[in-house]
C-alpha positions in Angstrom: 6.4 -1.4 -9.6 2.8 -1.2 -10.9 2.2 1.1 -13.9 -0.7 3.5 -14.2 -2.8 2.4 -17.2 -2.8 4.6 -20.2 -2.9 4.0 -24.0 0.9 3.1 -24.1 0.6 0.2 -21.7 0.1 -3.3 -23.3 -2.0 -5.5 -20.9 -2.9 -8.4 -23.2 -6.3 -10.1 -23.6 -8.5 -10.3 -20.5 -8.8 -13.9 -19.2 -10.9 -13.2 -16.0 -12.6 -10.1 -14.9 -14.8 -9.1 -11.9 -15.4 -6.1 -9.6 -14.5 -6.1 -5.9 -15.0 -3.6 -3.1 -11.9 -1.6 -2.1 -12.4 -2.9 1.5 -15.0 -5.0 3.3 -17.9 -3.3 4.9 -19.0 -5.1 8.1 -22.3 -5.0 10.0 -21.3 -3.8 13.4 -23.8 -3.8 16.2 -24.0 -1.4 19.2 -22.1 -3.9 21.3 -19.1 -3.8 18.9 -19.0 0.0 19.1 -19.2 -0.1 23.0 -16.3 -2.6 23.2 -14.1 -0.6 20.8 -14.8 2.7 22.5 -13.9 1.3 25.9 -10.8 -0.4 24.5 -9.8 2.9 22.7 -10.3 4.9 25.9 -8.3 2.4 27.9 -5.4 2.6 25.4 -5.5 6.4 25.3 -5.6 6.6 29.1 -2.6 4.2 29.3 -0.7 6.2 26.7 -1.3 9.5 28.6 -0.3 7.9 31.9 2.9 6.7 30.5 3.6 10.0 28.7 3.4 8.4 25.2 1.4 11.1 23.5 2.1 9.9 20.0 0.5 6.5 20.8 -2.5 8.4 22.1 -2.8 10.4 19.0 -2.5 7.3 16.8 -5.3 5.6 18.7 -7.6 8.6 18.4 -6.8 8.9 14.7 -7.5 5.1 14.2 -10.9 5.6 15.9 -11.8 8.5 13.7 -10.8 6.6 10.5 -12.8 3.5 11.6 -15.9 5.7 12.3 -15.7 7.6 9.0 -15.0 4.4 7.0 -18.0 2.6 8.6 -20.3 5.4 7.4 -19.4 5.4 3.7 -19.9 2.9 0.9 -16.7 1.2 -0.2 -15.8 2.1 -3.8 -16.0 -0.6 -6.5 -12.7 -1.6 -8.0 -12.3 -3.5 -11.3 -9.9 -6.5 -11.3 -8.6 -8.3 -14.4 -6.3 -11.2 -15.0 -4.7 -10.8 -18.4 -2.2 -12.5 -20.6 0.6 -10.1 -19.5 -0.3 -9.5 -15.8 -3.0 -8.3 -13.5 -5.0 -5.1 -13.5 -6.3 -3.7 -10.2 -8.3 -0.5 -10.6 -6.1 1.6 -12.9 -2.8 -0.1 -12.1 -1.1 -2.8 -14.2 1.1 -5.4 -12.5 3.3 -7.4 -14.9 3.7 -11.1 -14.1 7.4 -10.5 -13.4 6.4 -8.4 -10.3 4.9 -11.5 -8.7 6.6 -14.4 -6.9 3.6 -16.7 -6.5 0.0 -17.1 -5.6 -2.4 -19.2 -3.5 -6.1 -19.5 -3.0 -7.8 -19.9 0.3 -11.3 -21.2 -0.3 -13.3 -21.9 2.9 -16.9 -20.8 2.1 -18.8 -18.8 3.3 -16.2 -16.7 5.2 -13.0 -17.0 3.1 -12.9 -17.0 -0.7 -9.7 -15.2 -1.5 -6.9 -15.1 -4.1 -3.6 -14.0 -2.6 -0.9 -12.9 -5.0 2.6 -12.5 -3.6 4.7 -9.6 -4.9 8.4 -9.0 -4.7 7.8 -5.5 -3.2 8.6 -4.9 0.5 5.9 -2.2 0.6 3.1 -4.3 -0.7 4.0 -7.9 -0.2 0.6 -9.4 -0.8 -2.4 -8.6 -3.1 -5.6 -9.8 -1.5 -8.4 -10.3 -4.0 -11.9 -11.6 -2.9 -13.1 -14.2 -5.3 -16.8 -13.5 -4.6 -18.8 -15.9 -6.9 -16.0 -16.5 -9.3 -15.0 -20.2 -9.9 -11.8 -20.7 -7.9 -10.7 -23.7 -10.1 -10.8 -21.7 -13.3 -8.9 -18.8 -11.7 -6.3 -21.3 -10.2 -5.8 -23.0 -13.6 -5.2 -19.6 -15.3 -2.8 -18.4 -12.6 -0.8 -21.6 -12.8 0.0 -20.8 -16.4 1.9 -17.7 -15.2 2.9 -18.1 -11.5 3.9 -20.9 -9.2 1.2 -21.9 -6.7 2.2 -22.1 -3.0 0.4 -25.3 -2.0 1.8 -25.1 1.6 -0.5 -22.1 2.5 -3.7 -23.6 3.7 -5.0 -20.7 5.8 -5.5 -17.0 5.4 -2.8 -14.8 6.9 -3.2 -14.1 10.7 -3.7 -10.4 10.1 -6.6 -11.1 7.7 -8.2 -13.5 10.1 -7.8 -11.0 13.0 -9.3 -8.2 11.0 -12.2 -10.3 9.8 -13.0 -11.6 13.3 -12.8 -8.2 14.9 -14.6 -6.5 11.9 -11.9 -3.9 11.3 -10.8 -4.9 7.8 
């Protein structure tokens, strides 16, 4: 369980540090909005015809959230790799909370560090590498966690969200 950082938490010396956006902001054209509105209306109509009002409500709320999110600037979040764990924003994750890591580096689209947790509620931390040297980060992470060399592609959910610009 991540701990909120205060003066009682020991985090160790910082080994790597950079700032990431809380979520990706995509450039969406008019065509994207037309397709998504039509798809949303079709799903709401289907839900109403089948009497599934909760599904209709979820689709409407999803559309509202996507609209609001696209019209605000994502907050900047500090990320640090330290001797004792990882700091994401104001939360400290000890190395014992992680089971492994892997890096997917396929520029220019995918440059991401994935850290696997033992939590069922947040099984994967997804950290964009931006312009950080992936070899240096990898070497540091290998000192604390086992690297999963079998993972060679980003998760399907991330690829879907990036391709449809909903991440």
